[in-house]
BAZAPA-666852 format. One line per 8 residues: number of its first residue (from 1); their letters; for each residue x, y, z of C-alpha. Coordinates in nm, 3 decimals. Layout:
N
NUM	a	X/Y/Z  ...
# end
This chain:
555
1	mierflkq	0.269/-0.531/22.580  0.471/-0.384/22.906  0.169/-0.104/22.960  -0.005/-0.453/23.129  0.253/-0.497/23.330  0.386/-0.144/23.430  0.182/0.153/23.550  0.425/0.406/23.383
9	tkftsved	0.583/0.263/23.076  0.816/0.573/22.979  1.067/0.764/23.206  1.289/1.089/23.145  1.474/1.082/23.413  1.649/0.885/23.744  1.432/1.077/23.934  1.142/0.970/23.756
17	ynknlefi	1.236/0.589/23.721  1.329/0.580/24.092  0.977/0.723/24.191  0.734/0.573/23.961  0.880/0.244/23.858  0.550/-0.008/23.978  0.472/-0.311/23.830  0.123/-0.451/23.770
25	ipenfnfa	0.125/-0.815/23.913  -0.084/-1.084/23.730  -0.222/-1.377/23.938  -0.041/-1.681/23.833  0.189/-1.476/23.585  0.312/-1.731/23.321  0.558/-1.563/23.026  0.491/-1.836/22.784
33	ydvmdawa	0.133/-1.729/22.817  0.090/-1.379/22.930  0.350/-1.249/22.700  0.449/-1.492/22.408  0.094/-1.586/22.335  -0.038/-1.238/22.383  0.214/-1.124/22.090  0.102/-1.436/21.864
41	eeaperla	-0.238/-1.284/21.904  -0.184/-0.906/21.831  0.114/-0.922/21.607  0.117/-1.314/21.451  0.346/-1.183/21.173  0.651/-0.995/21.369  0.986/-1.202/21.371  1.023/-1.352/21.700
49	ilwtndqg	1.358/-1.508/21.615  1.628/-1.456/21.354  1.854/-1.748/21.403  2.142/-1.836/21.208  2.482/-2.021/21.261  2.818/-2.033/21.110  2.735/-2.270/20.826  2.509/-2.017/20.712
57	eeirttfa	2.181/-2.154/20.766  1.868/-1.981/20.859  1.551/-1.956/21.064  1.304/-1.686/21.073  0.972/-1.736/21.291  0.718/-1.497/21.366  0.554/-1.509/21.722  0.247/-1.649/21.552
65	elkeqtdq	0.472/-1.994/21.467  0.667/-1.965/21.776  0.328/-2.060/21.960  0.238/-2.326/21.733  0.589/-2.461/21.802  0.575/-2.453/22.142  0.232/-2.558/22.204  0.318/-2.870/21.979
73	aasylmsl	0.662/-2.925/22.182  0.505/-2.912/22.494  0.236/-3.166/22.388  0.535/-3.363/22.297  0.687/-3.361/22.621  0.392/-3.414/22.817  0.334/-3.730/22.628  0.653/-3.840/22.757
81	gigkndpv	0.512/-3.784/23.105  0.654/-3.478/23.228  0.477/-3.201/23.379  0.441/-2.956/23.678  0.734/-2.918/23.877  0.958/-3.143/23.711  1.322/-3.065/23.678  1.441/-3.091/23.344
89	mlilkrry	1.795/-3.008/23.231  1.899/-2.876/22.884  2.219/-2.922/22.724  2.141/-2.707/22.386  2.431/-2.463/22.309  2.252/-2.199/22.072  2.046/-2.472/21.903  1.722/-2.332/21.796
97	ewwvvmla	1.544/-2.556/21.982  1.685/-2.404/22.317  1.415/-2.137/22.248  1.127/-2.344/22.181  1.155/-2.628/22.457  1.203/-2.305/22.746  0.899/-2.209/22.646  0.749/-2.527/22.619
105	lhkigaiv	0.857/-2.612/22.959  0.677/-2.304/23.103  0.375/-2.418/22.947  0.340/-2.691/23.088  0.469/-2.587/23.480  0.828/-2.771/23.464  1.129/-2.673/23.610  1.391/-2.563/23.365
113	ipathmlt	1.754/-2.627/23.417  1.976/-2.469/23.168  2.308/-2.617/23.134  2.631/-2.554/22.992  2.776/-2.824/22.697  3.107/-2.883/22.893  2.981/-3.006/23.210  3.182/-3.362/23.242
121	kkdiiyrn	3.044/-3.702/23.355  3.080/-3.611/23.751  2.893/-3.293/23.668  2.599/-3.413/23.534  2.554/-3.679/23.793  2.605/-3.383/24.031  2.323/-3.183/23.881  2.088/-3.496/23.829
129	trasvkai	2.134/-3.596/24.201  2.161/-3.252/24.380  1.791/-3.153/24.160  1.635/-3.495/24.077  1.672/-3.457/23.749  1.381/-3.592/23.537  1.479/-3.554/23.214  1.745/-3.402/23.002
137	icvddayv	1.750/-3.262/22.660  2.056/-3.247/22.498  2.209/-3.170/22.140  2.359/-3.460/21.931  2.752/-3.339/22.023  2.951/-3.634/22.045  3.100/-3.542/22.417  2.795/-3.449/22.544
145	vsqiqaam	2.604/-3.744/22.450  2.891/-3.946/22.551  2.902/-3.777/22.929  2.560/-3.795/22.986  2.579/-4.174/22.902  2.863/-4.249/23.129  2.639/-4.088/23.415  2.335/-4.252/23.338
153	sesptvkq	2.403/-4.598/23.576  2.456/-4.291/23.859  2.138/-4.079/23.756  1.837/-4.295/23.908  1.573/-4.015/23.908  1.645/-3.932/23.534  1.373/-4.085/23.364  1.357/-3.969/23.006
161	yititdhg	1.683/-3.856/22.750  1.591/-3.700/22.422  1.827/-3.559/22.155  1.812/-3.285/21.912  1.953/-3.447/21.599  2.025/-3.333/21.230  1.824/-3.556/21.009  1.968/-3.873/20.906
169	kpipegfh	2.202/-3.906/21.165  2.189/-4.212/21.423  2.011/-4.160/21.759  2.238/-4.264/22.033  2.137/-4.561/22.255  1.899/-4.469/22.516  1.766/-4.148/22.377  1.445/-3.999/22.221
177	dwqsewkq	1.442/-3.841/21.868  1.304/-3.500/21.903  1.332/-3.445/21.519  1.083/-3.725/21.421  0.892/-3.779/21.720  0.806/-3.402/21.879  0.537/-3.340/21.582  0.371/-3.679/21.617
185	apkfvkpa	0.199/-3.556/21.938  -0.142/-3.516/22.040  -0.274/-3.148/21.976  -0.168/-2.930/22.261  -0.441/-2.877/22.560  -0.325/-2.654/22.811  -0.306/-2.786/23.192  -0.597/-2.720/23.401
193	fvntnddt	-0.330/-2.564/23.647  0.030/-2.429/23.545  0.124/-2.246/23.790  0.152/-1.963/24.113  0.371/-1.690/24.086  0.599/-1.827/24.373  0.656/-2.165/24.211  0.970/-2.244/24.061
201	mlmyftsg	1.032/-2.169/23.721  1.349/-2.211/23.646  1.714/-2.322/23.811  2.065/-2.233/23.772  2.406/-2.415/23.887  2.598/-2.162/23.973  2.943/-2.201/23.805  3.069/-1.996/24.119
209	tsgepkmv	3.451/-1.920/24.165  3.524/-2.174/24.416  3.310/-2.416/24.584  3.083/-2.693/24.418  2.771/-2.513/24.250  2.458/-2.378/24.449  2.118/-2.404/24.251  1.983/-2.093/24.243
217	ahdylyam	1.564/-2.110/24.218  1.396/-1.844/24.103  1.020/-1.812/24.071  0.754/-1.708/23.770  0.817/-1.347/23.870  1.170/-1.392/23.792  1.038/-1.343/23.393  0.893/-1.006/23.482
225	ghlstgvf	1.216/-0.884/23.683  1.380/-0.874/23.369  1.127/-0.634/23.158  1.374/-0.372/23.314  1.694/-0.535/23.180  1.540/-0.538/22.807  1.320/-0.264/22.794  1.474/0.027/23.007
233	whnlhegs	1.868/-0.078/23.008  1.904/-0.219/22.655  1.665/0.034/22.536  1.458/-0.205/22.313  1.159/-0.121/22.099  0.914/-0.341/21.880  1.176/-0.268/21.611  1.494/-0.356/21.797
241	lhltvadt	1.710/-0.649/21.625  1.923/-0.754/21.949  2.227/-0.951/21.987  2.370/-1.074/22.320  2.659/-1.291/22.331  2.598/-1.587/22.602  2.583/-1.958/22.577  2.273/-2.044/22.678
249	gwgkavwg	2.404/-2.294/22.970  2.471/-1.951/23.163  2.200/-1.689/23.310  2.294/-1.420/23.076  2.122/-1.602/22.822  1.747/-1.496/22.972  1.912/-1.191/23.055  2.014/-1.114/22.706
257	kfygqwfa	1.817/-1.378/22.458  1.458/-1.442/22.627  1.237/-1.264/22.874  1.343/-0.872/22.869  1.384/-0.845/22.461  1.067/-1.011/22.397  0.865/-0.802/22.647  0.994/-0.512/22.449
265	gatvfvfd	0.857/-0.697/22.132  1.201/-0.713/21.978  1.333/-0.970/21.795  1.589/-1.184/21.936  1.901/-1.225/21.691  2.080/-1.575/21.761  2.432/-1.649/21.617  2.534/-2.028/21.659
273	hekfnadt	2.869/-2.084/21.637  3.123/-2.363/21.779  3.427/-2.077/21.835  3.464/-1.739/21.900  3.595/-1.507/21.611  3.547/-1.095/21.679  3.548/-1.090/21.252  3.304/-1.368/21.203
281	llrqieky	3.084/-1.178/21.491  3.148/-0.817/21.359  3.023/-0.963/21.007  2.689/-1.084/21.136  2.614/-0.785/21.271  2.686/-0.611/20.956  2.499/-0.869/20.707  2.157/-0.866/20.932
289	kvtsfcap	2.154/-0.472/21.032  2.208/-0.556/21.396  2.032/-0.285/21.579  2.144/-0.332/21.942  2.427/-0.537/22.097  2.504/-0.683/22.461  2.832/-0.875/22.522  3.095/-0.886/22.819
297	ptiyrfmi	3.375/-0.664/22.809  3.600/-0.949/22.668  3.416/-0.988/22.370  3.456/-0.583/22.324  3.841/-0.604/22.391  3.889/-0.846/22.091  3.634/-0.633/21.867  3.812/-0.315/21.903
305	redlsnyd	4.115/-0.490/21.789  3.987/-0.547/21.446  4.015/-0.258/21.219  3.613/-0.141/21.242  3.646/0.103/20.977  3.620/-0.254/20.726  3.302/-0.311/20.885  2.958/-0.118/20.820
313	lssleycc	2.816/-0.083/21.170  2.587/0.212/21.122  2.281/-0.005/21.183  2.388/-0.031/21.558  2.190/0.188/21.786  2.263/0.074/22.127  2.567/-0.173/22.282  2.545/-0.289/22.668
321	tagealnp	2.802/-0.481/22.856  2.805/-0.703/23.177  2.888/-1.018/23.284  3.229/-0.890/23.463  3.362/-0.531/23.491  3.432/-0.292/23.215  3.796/-0.125/23.205  3.733/0.230/23.083
329	avfdkfye	4.027/0.166/22.859  3.770/-0.067/22.653  3.471/0.142/22.653  3.727/0.465/22.544  3.789/0.303/22.264  3.484/0.169/22.152  3.320/0.483/22.173  3.640/0.630/21.988
337	ktgikmme	3.584/0.373/21.699  3.191/0.363/21.659  3.041/0.662/21.844  2.866/0.459/22.082  2.857/0.513/22.442  2.860/0.116/22.624  2.590/0.120/22.913  2.708/-0.135/23.187
345	gfgqtett	2.496/-0.286/23.398  2.573/-0.506/23.684  2.370/-0.836/23.831  2.418/-1.208/23.954  2.241/-1.559/23.901  2.045/-1.477/24.208  1.886/-1.155/24.077  1.823/-0.960/23.740
353	mtlgtfpw	2.007/-0.657/23.673  2.046/-0.444/24.018  2.269/-0.209/23.916  2.235/-0.064/23.559  2.316/0.276/23.319  2.003/0.384/23.171  1.884/0.566/22.877  1.832/0.890/23.075
361	mepkpgsm	2.188/0.885/23.244  2.558/0.978/23.076  2.744/0.664/23.140  3.040/0.703/23.334  3.328/0.452/23.196  3.394/0.162/23.413  3.091/0.240/23.655  2.822/-0.040/23.661
369	gipnaqyd	2.560/0.288/23.722  2.276/0.330/23.971  2.043/0.081/24.177  1.763/-0.051/23.975  1.444/0.093/24.087  1.259/-0.253/24.189  1.529/-0.363/24.438  1.666/-0.161/24.752
377	idlvradg	2.015/-0.152/24.703  2.296/-0.012/24.961  2.673/-0.084/25.016  2.705/-0.205/25.413  3.043/-0.272/25.620  3.145/-0.595/25.743  2.916/-0.513/26.054  2.615/-0.436/25.853
385	tpcedgek	2.602/-0.045/25.926  2.558/0.141/25.557  2.859/0.272/25.391  2.928/0.668/25.308  2.996/0.812/24.960  3.327/0.719/24.840  3.371/0.408/25.129  3.430/0.056/24.984
393	geivvrvg	3.164/-0.192/25.118  2.983/-0.497/25.032  2.681/-0.465/24.771  2.335/-0.567/24.950  1.978/-0.592/24.890  1.744/-0.489/25.132  1.473/-0.731/25.141  1.173/-0.582/25.340
401	drkpiglf	0.807/-0.771/25.360  0.786/-0.876/25.036  1.061/-1.024/24.796  1.181/-0.779/24.534  1.077/-0.889/24.163  1.371/-1.086/24.021  1.548/-1.200/24.338  1.564/-1.531/24.364
409	keyyrdpe	1.359/-1.754/24.582  1.656/-1.979/24.790  1.910/-2.219/24.709  1.737/-2.497/24.612  1.782/-2.782/24.916  2.013/-2.560/25.106  1.903/-2.356/25.388  2.220/-2.331/25.538
417	ltreawhd	2.343/-2.197/25.234  2.051/-1.976/25.190  2.072/-1.789/25.561  2.447/-1.744/25.514  2.355/-1.521/25.195  2.026/-1.373/25.290  1.964/-1.267/25.698  1.916/-0.978/25.873
425	glyhtgdm	1.665/-0.843/25.610  2.007/-0.840/25.368  2.083/-1.084/25.096  2.459/-1.015/25.033  2.577/-1.029/24.682  2.940/-1.064/24.795  3.044/-0.808/24.542  3.237/-0.501/24.680
433	awrdedgy	3.195/-0.146/24.548  3.184/0.191/24.638  2.954/0.490/24.541  3.032/0.827/24.393  2.903/1.138/24.511  2.630/1.126/24.205  2.490/0.786/24.298  2.662/0.560/24.044
441	ywfegrid	2.841/0.268/24.139  3.202/0.126/24.079  3.305/-0.229/24.094  3.633/-0.333/24.295  3.569/-0.715/24.302  3.468/-1.030/24.530  3.494/-0.982/24.866  3.749/-1.306/24.901
449	dvikssgy	3.956/-1.104/24.572  4.054/-0.815/24.792  4.429/-0.791/24.859  4.563/-0.671/25.197  4.928/-0.547/25.118  5.122/-0.334/25.382  4.759/-0.179/25.546  4.611/-0.110/25.213
457	rigpfeve	4.280/-0.302/25.049  4.339/-0.322/24.697  4.077/-0.431/24.468  4.181/-0.635/24.180  3.939/-0.459/23.921  4.150/-0.104/23.986  4.469/-0.241/23.905  4.322/-0.451/23.588
465	salmthpa	4.156/-0.114/23.479  4.518/0.043/23.455  4.681/-0.257/23.311  4.426/-0.271/23.046  4.493/0.087/22.960  4.858/-0.033/22.812  4.842/-0.124/22.412  5.013/-0.482/22.499
473	vvecaitg	4.732/-0.626/22.742  4.457/-0.804/22.583  4.314/-0.937/22.895  4.495/-0.947/23.272  4.397/-1.081/23.611  4.519/-0.950/23.974  4.559/-1.178/24.281  4.744/-1.147/24.609
481	vpddirgm	5.037/-1.362/24.680  5.167/-1.457/25.047  5.471/-1.215/25.118  5.666/-1.198/25.452  5.703/-0.874/25.473  5.359/-0.693/25.340  5.129/-0.962/25.372  5.049/-1.020/25.053
489	vvkatvil	5.173/-0.866/24.726  4.994/-0.773/24.422  5.059/-1.004/24.117  4.921/-0.963/23.742  4.877/-1.248/23.513  4.868/-1.124/23.188  4.758/-1.214/22.809  4.984/-1.040/22.541
497	gkewkdka	4.861/-0.894/22.231  5.026/-1.103/21.985  5.257/-0.848/21.856  5.376/-0.798/22.171  5.423/-1.186/22.284  5.789/-1.174/22.144  5.873/-0.870/22.364  5.777/-1.101/22.728
505	gedlikel	6.062/-1.044/22.940  6.164/-0.804/23.226  6.197/-0.474/22.989  5.842/-0.522/22.925  5.746/-0.609/23.278  5.938/-0.312/23.421  5.714/-0.069/23.155  5.389/-0.240/23.272
513	qqhvkkvt	5.454/-0.150/23.657  5.591/0.128/23.552  5.279/0.198/23.370  5.062/0.121/23.638  5.205/0.356/23.873  5.169/0.631/23.658  4.779/0.545/23.630  4.668/0.455/23.963
521	apykypri	4.779/0.472/24.320  5.166/0.346/24.275  5.148/0.133/24.569  4.931/-0.114/24.364  5.144/-0.182/24.129  5.211/-0.508/24.054  5.515/-0.621/24.205  5.475/-0.977/24.035
529	iefvdelp	5.370/-1.012/23.641  5.323/-1.323/23.467  5.259/-1.405/23.085  5.029/-1.641/22.997  4.831/-1.773/22.677  4.477/-1.805/22.853  4.338/-1.766/23.192  4.116/-1.966/23.395
537	ktisgkir	3.748/-1.919/23.353  3.448/-2.085/23.484  3.184/-2.196/23.251  3.068/-1.853/23.208  3.322/-1.661/23.146  3.432/-1.492/23.476  3.795/-1.525/23.533  3.900/-1.770/23.833
545	rveirkkd	4.129/-1.600/24.037  4.060/-1.874/24.306  4.236/-2.131/24.086  4.548/-1.877/23.990  4.599/-1.818/24.397  4.572/-2.187/24.437  4.845/-2.225/24.165  5.086/-1.994/24.297
553	aek	5.035/-2.186/24.658  5.132/-2.533/24.527  5.403/-2.346/24.379
# end
């Protein structure tokens, strides 16, 4: 499959990849037709999805079966008046139908807007209004349905509400019943014209660590940009069974459960669950013999606190991590327990993977890796000049005459915000890092998160990594607190392991402070430590340091 889209499909070194990665770009590329339907012809009996849930249910779907289902779904949606360029919001958790509906909407040229099930009435109205949403397809979760119904009177652009229920359940008032209606639609006829490469295919409202969510618009080549994600970063092949832990309302879902995995011809493994539990997840990997796994570092932190000798993880071939920076202590412990080296990657809702650790590289624990050759990545100072190795700067994408495959089109309906982030030939990520002499990048934090104390610039991640090497610490967030003498001082908000909770107090605070002084430069140690049961996070699981700073300011 990938030979249709790449001039060279195998690479043996960083130099080889950087020099020879070159995409073959079809006219009017559409992932649903050009990849998924092509697999249905070439390998109709190969398993495309293996879906299971915490109730023990299973669905196994081949590429041929998935084509039939997505054609039928596309026909049904067209019968409801949904067509090219119509924005459709999906609130489907990890329900099997999310994969079917995503592909169906691609087939008719509609704009997909995946969203989290945690949205409130206010969030839904904001999204409906900003994007002129025409239809909402949701699970029959009582909370989700109630928030959508509460938003109906203030959502005039929404013409169709569709819910996916279990058979026999009552249908909420004002909703179509997917289960009873979709198979009754007429035979699918592909529209005469579906899309150009520049048309908008997908939009995400970024959760953001501050401010209102932004609408990130992606074109149809965004899907192709994830070929590198699945084939080269996840190192997938046609025999792979891949599990990425991500909610479908978050951009990481299409990173790890959709485009790149199916470019590789792998089987997407889905575990639909209500509440994360490390033991349950490990049992799924053991039972179904998952070969490839990707999750944010938080998931790995909980996994390594289990006795991994109690699980048969021998099927695992490859493990990756992204979503937040990886603490070296987590890398080391996972490697010690499994013999597998985690391969870190970095990107944003606005991009595909921009930095990564590839199979032909030796990972450096805590490093994001090197630039993905489909992007021209650099580090720049505040004045826009390039940084030297070892110097901290902002990660940027240099954009020439042609937008890189995978980079977003714009912040939808917000040209001013687009210009703020993308100007003078640079897309500014807002993330800080430094580069070592081998070209590996090391994350420092968001620009707004950098702490300036007594003339020093302190990145929160370096202090968090030092704290994470102490056995008491499960998770932590570093922020700055205003100080009359130093300008700011470092504060650590810490979640303790259950066996350490009863030791929370001044003695443990001093122990953690001394520990940080030994692990990293002493001036970085947290002068304030607060123990908490949970950290404020975005809907995509990223720590909201801005909320911690706000609460401290209110105090």
